[in-house]
C-alpha positions in Angstrom: 0.0 0.0 0.0 1.2 3.5 -0.9 -0.1 7.0 -0.2 -1.8 8.2 -3.4 -1.2 11.9 -3.3 -0.3 14.9 -1.2 2.6 15.6 1.1 3.3 11.9 1.7 2.7 10.9 -2.0 4.2 7.6 -2.9 5.2 6.6 0.7 5.0 2.9 1.2 2.9 2.0 4.2 3.6 -1.1 6.4 0.9 -3.7 6.9 0.5 -6.6 9.3 1.6 -10.0 8.2 -1.4 -12.2 7.5 -5.0 -11.1 7.0 -6.5 -12.5 10.2 -6.2 -9.4 12.3 -6.5 -6.6 9.8 -8.2 -6.4 6.3 -6.5 -3.5 4.5 -8.6 -1.4 2.1 -7.5 -2.2 -1.5 -5.7 0.5 -3.4 -8.5 0.6 -6.0 -11.2 1.1 -3.3 -9.1 3.8 -1.5 -8.7 5.7 -4.8 -12.4 5.6 -5.4 -13.2 6.7 -1.8 -10.9 9.7 -2.0 -11.9 10.6 -5.5 -15.5 11.0 -4.2 -14.3 13.5 -1.4 -11.2 15.0 -2.9 -12.3 18.6 -2.3 -13.6 17.9 1.2 -10.4 16.9 3.0 -8.1 19.9 3.2 -8.5 21.9 6.4 -10.9 19.3 7.9 -11.0 17.2 11.1 -11.0 13.5 10.4 -11.8 10.3 12.3 -10.4 7.0 11.1 -12.4 4.5 13.2 -11.3 0.9 13.0 -8.0 2.4 11.7 -6.0 -0.8 11.3 -2.5 0.4 10.1 -4.0 3.9 9.3 -4.0 4.1 5.6 -7.3 6.0 5.2 -6.4 8.6 7.9 -2.9 8.9 6.6 -4.2 9.5 3.1 -6.5 12.3 4.5 -3.6 13.9 6.4 -1.4 13.7 3.3 -4.2 15.6 1.4 -4.3 18.4 4.0 -6.6 17.3 6.8 -5.7 19.4 9.9 -6.0 16.5 12.3 -6.9 12.8 12.3 -8.0 10.8 15.3 -7.1 7.2 14.7 -9.0 4.5 16.7 -7.5 1.0 16.8 -8.0 -1.6 19.5 -5.4 -4.1 18.3 -1.9 -3.3 19.8 0.0 -4.8 16.9 -1.9 -2.8 14.3 -1.5 0.3 16.4 2.3 -0.2 16.6 2.3 -0.4 12.7 0.1 2.7 12.5 2.5 4.7 14.6 5.4 3.5 12.4 3.4 4.6 9.3 2.8 8.0 10.8 6.5 8.5 11.6 7.5 7.3 8.1 5.1 9.7 6.5 6.0 12.5 8.9 2.4 13.0 9.8 2.5 12.2 13.6 2.2 15.9 14.6 -1.3 16.1 13.1 -2.4 12.7 14.6 -4.1 11.4 17.7 -3.8 7.7 18.1 -6.1 6.0 20.6 -6.1 2.4 21.6 -9.9 2.3 21.9 -13.0 0.4 21.0 -14.4 2.5 18.2 -18.1 1.8 19.2 -17.5 2.9 22.7 -15.5 6.0 21.6 -18.3 7.0 19.1 -21.0 6.5 21.7 -19.2 8.5 24.4 -17.2 11.2 22.7 -18.3 14.9 22.5 -15.9 15.6 19.6 -17.4 16.4 16.2 -15.8 15.5 12.8 -16.0 16.7 9.2 -15.0 13.3 7.7 -15.4 9.9 9.3 -14.1 6.7 7.9 -15.8 3.5 9.0 -14.1 0.2 7.9 -14.8 -2.3 10.7 -14.3 -6.1 10.4 -16.8 -7.7 8.0 -19.6 -10.0 8.9 -20.2 -8.9 12.5 -22.8 -6.3 12.1 -20.4 -3.7 13.6 -20.9 -1.2 10.8 -24.7 -1.2 11.3 -24.1 -0.5 15.1 -21.4 2.2 14.5 -23.2 4.2 11.8 -25.8 5.9 14.1 -23.1 6.8 16.6 -20.9 8.2 13.8 -23.9 10.2 12.4 -24.3 11.8 15.8 -20.6 13.0 15.7 -20.7 14.5 12.2 -20.7 18.2 11.6 -23.2 19.8 9.3 -22.2 19.0 5.6 -19.8 16.4 7.0 -19.2 13.1 5.2 -19.1 9.5 6.4 -17.4 6.9 4.1 -18.2 3.3 4.9 -16.6 0.2 3.5 -18.6 -3.0 3.6 -18.9 -6.3 1.7 -21.0 -6.0 -1.4 -24.6 -6.7 -0.6 -24.5 -5.7 3.0 -27.6 -3.7 3.8 -27.2 -0.2 5.5 -29.6 2.5 6.5 -30.6 5.1 3.9 -30.9 7.8 6.5 -30.0 8.4 10.1 -31.6 11.7 11.2 -30.2 14.4 9.0 -27.4 12.1 7.7 -28.4 10.7 4.3 -26.9 8.1 2.0 -25.7 10.0 -1.0 -24.2 7.3 -3.0 -23.1 3.6 -3.0 -20.7 2.1 -5.5 -19.1 -1.3 -5.8 -15.6 -2.5 -6.5 -15.4 -6.2 -6.8 -16.6 -7.7 -3.5 -16.5 -4.4 -1.7 -19.1 -1.6 -1.5 -18.4 2.0 -0.5 -21.2 4.1 0.9 -21.0 7.9 1.2 -23.3 9.6 3.7 -23.7 13.4 4.2 -25.1 15.4 7.1 -27.7 17.7 5.5 -28.2 19.7 8.7 -27.6 23.4 8.3 -24.7 24.7 10.3 
């Protein structure tokens, strides 16, 4: 995996050996995700929930996000995430928390402009996390969710509305927007 563009363009990111612990986002899916929000990253506050080794949040920071909060419960993945932040020289704009993303989203008072949700597949975690993430989204903010193709998600959570879903192989990406006026 490499950073696509921005200040860390081309930087190779470390991953964990084996796919049991972390399922990295494919390069093609990452490119599609960022293409859909390319003008909504710079100057924004980002949350990378279920961060794994941090490639989505690092891409956002490389593209000019002012801060990214990374949530990762697995200690091994978090160690690789910290190495990736050091390698890309993006540690100063980062907050890495070893935390359960669902508990964090449920209890935090922080608000975000962009939220990435890419939890483990097949455990209904995304359906549980989405309402909590919607409650932490600023007006006109965006949530990008990665899920297996065919997984059913809500069309609307309060003022947060599904704008678009698109598929890449066995993966679906869903983009939600908070339509509330700020």
